[in-house]
N, C-alpha and C positions, 0 to 999 in steps of 0.2 A: 503494499500500499504506500503509496509517495504521500507522503507528509515533509509541509519543511516549519521550522519553529524559529521563530524570531522572537527573542526574548520572552516574552510569556501569551504571545501568540501564536497559533499552530495555524499551518492552512493545509486543507484536504481537497482535493478535487470534488466534486458536485456529482461527477459519474460513476465516484468512488463510493460517497456518501447515503450508504446503504443503514445507519441507523441514529438516531442522534442523541447518543450516547457519547460525548467528546473522551471522558477515561478508554471507550469500548476502542475507540477508534484510532486513537493517539496510540493509544496502548500496547498496540496488534502490527506492526512494523512487517508485515508475511511477504515481502519485495518480492511478489511473485512472476517472474518472467511476463513481459508484456507482449511477448511474438504471439502469445496465445489469449482467445477472447476468457473472458472471466463470465462467468455464469455462477447464480446464486444455489447455493447446494439445496435451499429449498425447494427448486425447479427442477430437481432430479429424483427427489425423494420425497415421496408422497406417504402419510400417515397412514401406517393399519392398524386397526380398530374392532378386531373380527373376537369380538367379546364371546365368553364364554362363561356359563355357572357352573363351578364344582358340584360333583355330586359325588356323595359318599361311598356309593359302592362300585365308581369305578376308579381305576389306575390310572395316573398320569407320569410326563417326563418332564422334570423341569430344568429349567435354562438357567446358566451362569456364563459371566461372560467375565474375564482373565484380563487384570492389569499389564498394565504392559504391553499391549499388542496380542497377549498367550491366545489369542482364539474363542471360539465359543464353545461352549464343550455341557455334557450331560453333568448339571448338579446332580440329581436323584432321583430315583420313582419314587409313586408317594399314592395310598391310597387318598380316595376324595375325601374319608371322616378326618385324617389327621392334618385337612392343609386348611388353616386360621381365614385366609381370606377366600371368600368362594367367590366372588368377582374376577374371574383375569382373562391373558386375552391368550387368541392360539398361535403359533408362530408358523411362520412358511422356509423351507430353504430357499436359499438367493434373500432375502430377506437383510437389512440392513438393522443393527440393533446397537445400542450404548443404554449404557448405565447412569443412569441421572447422577448419582454420588461417585461413579467412580470413573467418570468420563475423562473426569480432569488427568486420572495415572494412567490414560488409554486403554481403556476396560471401555471397545467399539468393537465392529467385528462384521461376518457374515455367514449369517446363519447354514451350518453343511445339512444338506439332505435328509442328513439321519435323524434331524430331530425335528424334523419336518413333524407337524400337528401338535409340539410343546406348547407347554404353558409358562407366559412371566405374569410377572405381576407390571400394576402401569410405574414402577420404576426401571423399570427395559420396556421401552418403547422400542415401535418395529417401524420399517419404513420401507414400501415396494422401490425398488431401483431402478427408475427409466433406462433399458438396457441400451433401448436406440439412441442415447443424451452421453452417458458416462460405462465403461463398463467393470462389470465387478470387483476384478482383482484390480482394474486405477483406482476404483474407489478406496479400496483396501490397502493399496500402498501410500495413498495419497495420508491417510488416516494414521498411518505407521512412520511418519516421521515427525523429527523432532520440532518443528516451525508447527505444525499443525497439533499436536499437543500443547505444545505452549499455547496457542489459541483458546484450546479444551477448557484449560486451567483460566483464562481469564473471561470465559462464560461465567464460571461457576461461582457461587455465592455461599456465603454460611459460615457457621464453625467451622473451625481445623478440621477436625474426621468428621463432617457432615455436609458437605458442602456440594451442593447442588448444580447441574447443570443449566441456563438459561435455555431450553429447547430454541425459541423465538433469533435469541441471538446466535444462535448456532447455526440453527435454516438461515438466515438475514448473508452472512458472510459467502461474498465471492470466493471461488476458486479459480483456475488458468484450466482451461479445458482442452486440450490437441483436441484434434478431430477423431475418430474413432478407428481409422482404416483409409485406405489410400483414396477408395471412393469416397468416403464421407470427406475428406480433403477436398478432394474436387468438386464434391457439390457446395460446399462454403466458398470457395474458392483460395483456399491457403494450403501454404504450402505439406509435403505429405514426406518432408522430411525427419520427421518425431509425430509418430500419430500416437494415442491408446496403445494399438495392438503393438505398432512394436517396443513402445516404452515396456511392456509387458513381459513380451517376450525377452527384450535383455535382460531383465531383472530375470528371468526364469533361471535364462542361463547361466550368469551367474550363481544362482542357490544349486543350478543342479553340477555347477565344476565344486561350489563346495560341499554337497551331499557325496561328491566322489570320495573329494577329502577325507571327510568322514569315517567315507567305510574301509579306504585304503586306511585309515588307523583303526577300527574293528579289528580286520584283518591281521594289523601288526600284531595284536595283543593275543591274538590266538595261537600266532606263530614264537610268541616268546615261553607260551606255556607246552608249545607243542617243542620247540628246541629244549627247555627245560628237559622234561622229560625222557627226550629220546638220548639226555647224553645222562640222567641216572637209572637210564635202562626200566620205566618203570609206564606202567599203563595207566591212560587219564582214567580217574576212578569216578564211578557215578553211585548216588547216593539209591541203593538195594532198599525193597520193601523186605520185609524176613517173612519167608516162606512156611505155612506152617505145616507139622510133623516130627517125625524122629530124624535128627543130624547127626553126625559124628566126626570128632575131630583129632586128632591125634593128640595125645599127652603134649607131646614133646612140642608140640607148635603154638600150646596154650602159655598165656601171660594172666589171664583171667580168668575167673570164674566167669560164665555167661556163654550164651551160645553167640550174639550177636557182635560182642567186638571178638572174640576170635576169631571165625569169620572173617571180621573185618581187617583182621590184621593179616591172614594168610592171603590177601587180595592186595595187601601195598608191599610185597616181594620185588626186588631189585634182579633185574639178570647182571648187572655191574658190580654190584656193591652191596656190602653188608646195609641190611636196615636194621637202626637203633631207637633208644628214645633215651631221653634226658634222667628216666626212672631209674635205668640199672647202670648207667652211664657219668658218676656225679661229675668226674673227672672235665667232662664239658663243658660246666659252667661253673662261675667263680661265686656268684649270688645271685640272688631271685628274691625280688622282697614284692610286697601287697605294698599299693600307696597307703599318705595317710588320710582317716577323716578331715579333712578340714575345717578351720573356722573364719566362716567368711565375712567380710568386712569390707567398706569401701577405705581403699589403700591404694599404692602405688606398688605391691608385690602382689602375684599370681600364683595361680596354679591349672593346673591341667585336669581336664575331663575328657569324658568316652569320646564324647565332638570333638575333639582336637585332633583324635588319632586318626587317623586317615588311613586308606591301602599306601604304603610307605613312605606318608610324608608329614609333618606335624602342619597343622594349623591352627595359628595362636589367637586367631579374634575371637574364639571362642572361652578363652580362657577367664578366669572371675576371679575376683580379690580378693586378697585374707588377709587377715589381721598378721601388721609386719613384728609383732612380740612372739603372737604362733610360729611362723617364720623360721627366726632366731632361734626357735630351740629343737628343732630338725635336725638329725645325726648328716653328717656330710653326706653319710656314704648311702645318704637315698636322693639324693641330688643325682640329676643325669649328667651323664659323661658321653665326650664321643663315641660310637660303636654300643652303645647300649641299645636295649630291643625295648621298647613300651608295647604292648598288648593290651587292651581293651578287655577287661573278663566280664564285665557286662553289658544290656543293652540292646534291645528291640532293634536289628538289624546291625548294630556293631558290633557286637560281641564277638573277638579272630580279628579286626582291624590289628594289623601290629609296622610296626615303623623301627631305622635303626635311627639312634640320633647322631646327627652330624655335627661339625664343628657348631658351627653358631648357635645350637641346640643344647648349649651344654648349664649346668646348673640349674636347673628347671624340677617345678617340684610338682608330683601328680596325683591326684587322690585314688578314694580307695577303691573306683571300679577296673583302674590300672594296674596291671602286671610290669615288672622291671625285670628282666633276663638277662644276667652279665657272663658273655661268653669267652670261656677260655681263648683266647684267637691262634693258641700255638697249635690247635686241633682244628676251627669250625668258624669260617667265617660269619660274622654278626648280617651282612646281607646276603650271603647263601641261605642263610638258616631262615631268616625272613622273605625270599620268593618263593621258600619250598613252602612256607610256612602259610602262605597268603593266596600259593595255588590250589586249587582244590584236591589237589593230594590233601593239604592239611587242613584245607575249611571241612572236610569230610567228615574228617575224623572226630574235628569239634563237634559236627552234631552228634556225632554220635554218645561221647563221653559226654555231654551236658542232658541229654534226654533220659542217658542210664542214671542219672541223680534221682533218688527219692524222695527228694524235695521239690515243692512247685517253682524256687526260687532257678528261674536259667539262670546261669553261672557257669563258667571256667575255670575256676580259682588255681590255685599255686597247685595242688595236689594232679587233677586232669591237665593241666599244661608240660608234667614232667611224663601223662602218657601218651604225648604227641611222638608216632614212630616219624622217620627223613631219614632218608637214605647216605651214607658218610662216607666221602670223599678224602683217605686217609692223605692224599698230597694236596696242601695246599696252594699248592699253583697250579694247580688243575680247576679247584674252585674258585679262583681267581681268574681263570680264566671265562668257566661259564658266567660269571658275573658284567666280568666288561664287555663279555660279547648282548647280555642281556642288555647292559646299560646301553648300548650302541640303539642299540632296535628300540628302546623305551623314548631315545633322541629324536630318534624317526619317527615314534607316534608323538610327542610333545607339538615336533615340527608342522605334522600333518593335522593335528587340531588348533595349535595357530593361526595354520593357513582356512581352516575351513572356517572358522571363529570371524578373521580378517575378509576373506569372502564375502559371507553374510554379511557383516556389516558395511563393504564397499558396494554393496550392491544396491541399499538403500541410500547411500548418500551418492552416489553417481545419479539416484533417479532422482532423491532429492537437490542434487544440484542442477538438472536439467528445468526442474518446474521452479523451483525459488533460484532469485537471483545469488547471486554469492556477495 
């Protein structure tokens, strides 16, 4: 929007005066590309008012719109008698939907065909799209841009967490509208170098390239485990259901009483190396601790929890502050050192995740949901152990030992950790070679994932740079 300011006076072209709100007009410098004709959003969006009265004995699909342009998805299915608001609206696939409350956070999108016939409340107005004027995906792309989200924020008012968009302001704004396609450009007497069809196709091509990078990264991750298994002479293990009936296990092959665990141990054999556990080979580790139960307080001293322990890295953003006086009483042996292994002992979806402590992560404290394993590096490298532990070979064992507990509390614990089996390579240099090769593969994975993120980001930036003036 062209606007010039001279001291306290601002000027706007009459042709761009789409409402009488000075703060709204001046505060939205869209800088649209003036090569394209402008059109009010309300010209190609028509409000849908397909009202439905909810019946108690019917089941309905309910819709929600994710923020940050995350898409339109199924919220849940619910029987009518449990739905409080009886007057709702039916939606159709291909309609444009916007959240009155979260439009400022990018909660708008196109209803997918699988949600045809779902219901929404009045807080989610829906609109029929005039596809003879604007392509669905072009509309979706332009509403995804940072500039458009900023506009939606300026159209919203109210308290911080309950700001609602002013739909009249929203529908009154003008956006640049390139011709639909070559034929439409000819009809309008406009150049056909840039059309909605071509912009959407260019965007989709970049997204397809990004998707390929993501697929390549996933293939590399599979390659890591395949390489590890081949080097160790083990087979990929799958979780198997226990079969009913009478089964026999040789006494010499039994380490624990119980059919399930005994038969699992037989499947962990390696064709190249001995398979051992910390339980019967305590010379392999120096220390094994459970973390401390913290005393939380607002301070500059922090402690790790299970959210911090990811798959072979530490995410410190989830650390919580603890009392400094309490922290000072902790013995130094409980603080992390380079080469230590931190393992989540509890947590739905987090149990069993492990990581090696790097040079920059020394002297960290960890809570009672985390175990610390300090290996004897003369016999086993921490990186080697973590690769096996984090693989399906290790994780399937964790599933077995935790489910064998008599208590309802799901926990790995110190005792069960020592039961985990792994192939031991006596030559440290061979261990190092395996780890170096895996590290090189992981660098390739990291590059591909970064490429995926950059390509997706660049696709929308390129689109935005054409529609908006830089």
